[in-house]
Structures are given as C-alpha cells and as structure tokens.
C-alpha positions as CSV (number, residue, x, y, z in Angstrom):
1,M,3.6,-18.2,213.2
2,S,2.7,-20.4,210.6
3,S,-1.0,-19.5,208.7
4,L,-3.3,-22.0,207.3
5,A,-2.5,-21.4,204.1
6,S,1.1,-22.9,204.5
7,V,0.4,-25.9,206.4
8,V,-2.9,-27.5,204.5
9,R,-2.0,-29.5,201.3
10,Y,-4.4,-31.2,198.9
11,H,-4.5,-34.4,196.8
12,A,-7.4,-33.5,194.6
13,R,-6.4,-30.9,191.6
14,G,-8.5,-29.4,188.7
15,L,-12.1,-28.6,189.4
16,G,-13.0,-27.4,185.9
17,A,-15.5,-24.9,185.2
18,L,-17.1,-23.5,188.7
19,Q,-20.9,-23.1,188.6
20,A,-21.8,-19.8,189.3
21,F,-23.2,-19.0,192.7
22,A,-25.2,-15.5,192.1
23,G,-29.1,-16.1,191.4
24,T,-29.1,-19.6,192.9
25,G,-31.5,-20.4,195.8
26,G,-31.3,-21.6,199.3
27,P,-33.3,-22.8,202.2
28,Q,-34.2,-20.6,204.6
29,V,-33.7,-20.8,208.7
30,N,-36.7,-22.1,210.4
31,A,-37.9,-20.9,213.6
32,A,-36.3,-23.2,215.9
33,T,-34.2,-22.1,218.8
34,L,-31.0,-23.0,220.2
35,G,-30.5,-21.1,223.5
36,G,-32.9,-18.3,221.9
37,R,-31.3,-18.1,218.6
38,S,-33.3,-19.2,215.6
39,V,-31.7,-22.1,213.3
40,D,-32.7,-24.8,211.3
41,P,-34.2,-27.7,213.7
42,S,-32.3,-30.4,211.4
43,A,-29.1,-28.7,212.6
44,E,-29.7,-28.8,215.9
45,P,-27.3,-31.5,217.0
46,Y,-24.6,-29.7,215.4
47,W,-25.0,-26.7,216.8
48,E,-25.2,-28.2,220.3
49,R,-22.1,-29.7,219.4
50,F,-20.4,-26.6,218.0
51,D,-21.5,-24.6,221.2
52,N,-20.0,-27.4,223.6
53,L,-16.9,-27.0,221.3
54,V,-16.5,-23.1,221.9
55,A,-16.9,-23.4,225.4
56,R,-14.2,-25.9,225.8
57,F,-11.6,-23.7,224.9
58,Y,-13.5,-20.0,224.3
59,P,-16.0,-17.6,226.3
60,A,-19.3,-19.5,225.8
61,L,-21.3,-18.4,223.2
62,G,-24.4,-16.2,224.4
63,E,-27.7,-14.8,222.7
64,A,-25.9,-11.3,222.1
65,D,-23.3,-12.7,220.1
66,G,-25.2,-13.4,217.2
67,L,-26.2,-11.0,214.1
68,T,-29.6,-10.3,213.4
69,R,-31.3,-12.0,210.3
70,D,-31.9,-8.5,209.1
71,A,-28.8,-7.6,208.8
72,I,-27.7,-11.3,207.2
73,A,-30.7,-10.6,204.8
74,L,-29.5,-7.1,203.7
75,S,-26.0,-8.8,202.6
76,E,-28.4,-11.3,200.6
77,S,-30.2,-8.5,199.0
78,R,-26.6,-7.1,198.1
79,L,-25.3,-10.1,196.7
80,G,-28.6,-11.1,194.9
81,L,-28.1,-14.8,196.2
82,K,-29.6,-16.7,199.5
83,L,-26.8,-17.7,201.8
84,P,-26.4,-21.3,202.9
85,G,-28.3,-22.2,205.6
86,R,-25.3,-23.2,207.6
87,L,-23.6,-20.2,206.9
88,V,-26.5,-18.0,208.0
89,E,-26.7,-20.0,211.2
90,F,-23.1,-19.5,211.9
91,Y,-23.6,-15.6,211.8
92,A,-27.0,-16.0,213.8
93,L,-25.2,-17.6,216.4
94,C,-21.3,-15.7,216.8
95,G,-21.1,-13.2,213.8
96,H,-20.2,-10.5,216.3
97,R,-17.4,-12.6,217.9
98,D,-14.0,-11.4,216.9
99,D,-12.5,-14.2,218.8
100,L,-14.0,-17.1,216.4
101,L,-14.0,-14.7,213.3
102,S,-11.0,-12.9,212.8
103,S,-8.1,-13.7,215.4
104,Y,-6.2,-14.9,212.8
105,E,-7.8,-15.7,209.4
106,Q,-10.7,-13.4,208.8
107,L,-14.2,-15.2,208.3
108,L,-15.6,-12.2,206.8
109,P,-18.9,-10.2,207.6
110,P,-21.9,-10.6,205.9
111,D,-21.4,-7.3,204.5
112,R,-17.7,-8.2,203.3
113,L,-18.8,-11.1,201.4
114,R,-17.9,-11.1,197.7
115,L,-18.6,-13.1,194.6
116,E,-15.2,-14.0,192.5
117,D,-15.0,-16.4,189.9
118,G,-18.7,-17.4,190.1
119,V,-17.7,-18.4,194.0
120,L,-18.8,-16.5,197.3
121,V,-15.6,-15.9,199.1
122,F,-16.2,-15.9,202.6
123,V,-12.7,-16.5,204.6
124,D,-9.7,-14.2,203.4
125,E,-6.1,-15.7,204.9
126,N,-4.3,-13.2,207.5
127,Q,-1.5,-12.3,204.8
128,G,-3.8,-12.5,202.1
129,V,-2.1,-15.1,200.2
130,A,-5.4,-17.5,199.9
131,Q,-9.2,-17.4,200.4
132,W,-12.0,-20.1,200.9
133,G,-15.2,-20.0,199.3
134,I,-18.3,-21.6,198.5
135,R,-19.7,-22.5,195.2
136,T,-23.6,-23.4,195.4
137,A,-26.3,-22.4,198.1
138,D,-26.9,-25.9,199.0
139,G,-27.7,-25.9,203.3
140,D,-24.4,-27.2,203.9
141,P,-21.9,-26.9,200.8
142,A,-18.8,-27.8,200.0
143,V,-15.8,-25.7,201.0
144,W,-13.1,-24.6,198.3
145,R,-9.8,-23.1,198.8
146,K,-7.4,-20.8,196.2
147,D,-3.7,-19.9,196.9
148,F,-2.7,-17.1,195.0
149,T,0.3,-18.6,193.4
150,A,1.7,-18.1,190.0
151,D,-1.7,-20.2,188.4
152,P,-4.2,-19.8,191.2
153,F,-7.6,-22.2,191.0
154,W,-10.3,-23.5,193.2
155,E,-8.8,-27.0,195.2
156,P,-11.2,-28.8,197.9
157,D,-10.4,-28.0,201.4
158,H,-13.8,-29.6,203.5
159,N,-16.6,-31.5,202.3
160,R,-19.2,-29.2,204.1
161,L,-19.2,-26.4,205.4
162,S,-20.3,-27.7,208.9
163,D,-17.2,-29.6,208.7
164,F,-15.1,-26.6,207.8
165,L,-16.6,-24.4,210.2
166,I,-15.6,-27.1,213.5
167,S,-11.7,-26.7,211.7
168,F,-11.8,-23.0,211.6
169,V,-12.8,-22.3,215.3
170,L,-10.1,-24.9,216.1
171,W,-7.3,-23.2,214.0
172,Q,-8.6,-19.9,215.2
173,A,-8.3,-21.1,218.9
174,V,-4.5,-22.2,218.3
175,N,-3.5,-19.1,216.7
176,G,-4.4,-16.9,219.4
177,G,-8.1,-16.9,219.5
178,A,-8.2,-18.8,222.9
179,P,-7.5,-17.1,226.0
180,A,-4.4,-18.6,226.7
181,G,-1.9,-20.5,224.8
182,G,1.7,-21.1,222.6
183,V,3.5,-21.7,219.9
184,G,6.8,-24.2,220.0
185,S,8.3,-27.1,217.7
186,A,9.5,-30.5,218.7
187,D,10.4,-34.1,217.2
188,S,8.0,-37.2,216.9
189,R,8.5,-38.1,220.2
190,I,5.5,-35.4,221.0
191,F,3.3,-37.9,219.9
192,D,4.2,-40.3,222.6
193,A,4.3,-37.2,225.3
194,I,0.6,-37.0,224.5
195,S,-0.5,-40.6,223.6
196,S,-3.3,-40.4,226.5
197,W,-4.7,-37.2,224.8
198,P,-8.0,-38.0,222.6
199,E,-7.4,-37.0,219.0
200,F,-9.9,-34.3,217.8
201,P,-11.9,-36.1,214.6
202,I,-11.7,-34.0,211.8
203,E,-14.3,-34.9,209.2
204,G,-14.3,-34.2,205.3
205,S,-11.0,-32.3,205.6
206,H,-8.7,-32.2,202.9
207,W,-5.8,-31.0,205.3
208,T,-3.1,-33.1,205.7
209,D,-0.3,-33.6,208.6
210,T,-2.3,-31.8,210.7
211,R,-4.1,-32.9,213.7
212,F,-5.9,-32.0,216.9
213,F,-5.4,-33.5,220.3
214,A,-7.6,-32.5,223.1
215,L,-7.7,-33.2,226.8
216,N,-10.4,-30.9,228.8
217,G,-10.0,-27.3,228.3
218,Q,-6.5,-28.1,226.2
219,L,-6.2,-27.9,222.5
220,L,-2.8,-29.3,220.6
221,C,-2.3,-28.6,216.8
222,L,0.4,-30.6,215.7
223,L,1.8,-30.1,212.0
224,G,3.9,-32.7,210.5
225,K,5.4,-36.0,211.6
226,Q,9.1,-35.8,212.3
227,D,10.2,-32.1,212.6
228,V,6.5,-31.2,214.3
229,S,5.4,-27.3,215.0
230,V,3.2,-27.7,218.0
231,L,0.3,-24.5,218.6
232,A,-1.4,-24.9,221.8
233,A,-4.7,-23.2,223.1
234,A,-6.5,-23.3,226.3
235,R,-9.4,-22.0,228.0
236,D,-7.4,-20.4,230.9
237,D,-4.1,-19.9,232.5
238,A,-4.6,-22.3,234.8
239,A,-5.1,-25.1,231.9
240,F,-2.4,-23.7,229.7
241,A,-0.1,-24.6,232.6
242,A,-1.2,-28.3,233.1
243,L,-0.7,-28.6,229.2
244,D,2.6,-27.1,229.5
245,A,3.1,-29.9,232.3
246,S,2.3,-32.4,230.1
247,V,4.3,-31.6,226.9
248,Q,7.4,-29.7,228.4
249,L,8.4,-27.7,225.5
250,A,10.3,-24.5,225.4
251,W,7.5,-22.3,223.8
252,D,8.8,-19.9,221.0
253,Y,6.1,-17.6,222.8
254,T,3.1,-17.7,224.6
255,W,-0.3,-15.7,225.2
256,P,-0.9,-13.6,227.1
257,E,2.3,-12.1,227.7
258,R,4.1,-13.6,230.9
259,D,6.5,-11.7,233.4
260,G,10.1,-13.5,233.6
C-alpha cells in the first residue's frame, strides 16, 4: 500500500525560518453545540459537513467519540500553549475514533503532541518517514509537512487545517479505515469507467495527482494519470460490491477478508 508520504508532491520549496509555536495564543472554543459537543459557533457549518462526510464512509460520529476539554487542556498545559481552535474541536468531536485517527497514518492524541523546530507535530506517517505540523495557534492554521530525506525541511501541505482534516479522513478511509475497501491498479481508462462519479473537491491542498471521487457510500482515490493506483473504500460490504461492479478491477487485496 502506498503511504501518503510516497504520493504527495509539492510545488513550493523553502520556508525560511519557522516561527516558534510555543507561547503563542489561540482562540478558546465557545459553548455552542453540535450534537451535544462544544464547538465554535462560526465553525458549525464546517463540522456539520464533517459529520456528514464521516457518516458517508464510516460509522457515524457519536457523543462518546470525543475527548473532554479537560483532557485537551492537560496537553496544552504540558506544551505551554493553546491549541488551534479547529484542532481542539476535532479532538472534542472524534478524539476517541481510532478508525479516523490511526487506522493508517497516525493523527496523534493530545498527550502525544510534540514541538519540533518550533512546529507543533500532530501527525506521523505510518512508517515514520514524514510528519505533519502546525506553526501558528490561529484558529484554522496552515499545515506543513516534512519528509525525512537527506535534507529534510518543512513544506506546505494544506492552506488550512480544516481542509487537511477532510483530506486526512478521506485518505484514512481508502487505506483501511472504512468498514470495507480494496487496493488495485488500472490504466487511464479508469477515468472513463467512473465518468458519472462526482469528484470530491479538495480545497487548499498541495497534493498532486491525487483525486477523490465519491458516489453514495463509495469512495475512490486515484493516484496518477496513466498507471493509476486505485484505493477504494465503502461504508459496508454492499456498497463495496456496487463499487466493484462499477470499476471491475482485479483487486490486489480487499478488506474485510473475504472467502474464496
């Protein structure tokens, strides 16, 4: 299976000196609620969209899926900073959901967040070859990525954390997080086969040759243009069977394991 680190490429190079994260301020989450969970009222439309997205490809979010504000505050005290509002809200909505956070790449729980190079690292690549971080405590900051190459440095990944979280949930789904799915390969004709599938818009992303298509409870991630890696996810076995009938691939493997 391809890792996110192996398929993401970037246009921008060189950030210069990164601003230190520690000691900066950040917004507090207000006492509005979405399904009984506290969020910033101005962010409610985003989290309603996020709720709906999760329910398309995963079990729906529930009130027990979130962390308490006290648990998040303990990590803020340990780090000596306030976390960005979107990250606090994310933990409060789904911080207990391993299928979203750690089924493939590892979105760190608050007690494992760390500061490196003045950047708050909040995601580790599954093989330890890259990491993602935030360099400001603004409510919805940009996300940066560092590959552990011979000369590692931070590069742009998404213009906003909120956009990154959408991409991340989709990426986790097609890499084993969703209840059903598969991995295979195709040539460019795959795009004709799914011409009726709406493309899922990924805003503010610096990923290239990575496209998502969604139809009902089915999700496809296509990597490349000619020799195409196909990553598929579905909310249940019936949805995956419908997806399989649409694309008619010889899958390298599928999940959950099937007899025969």
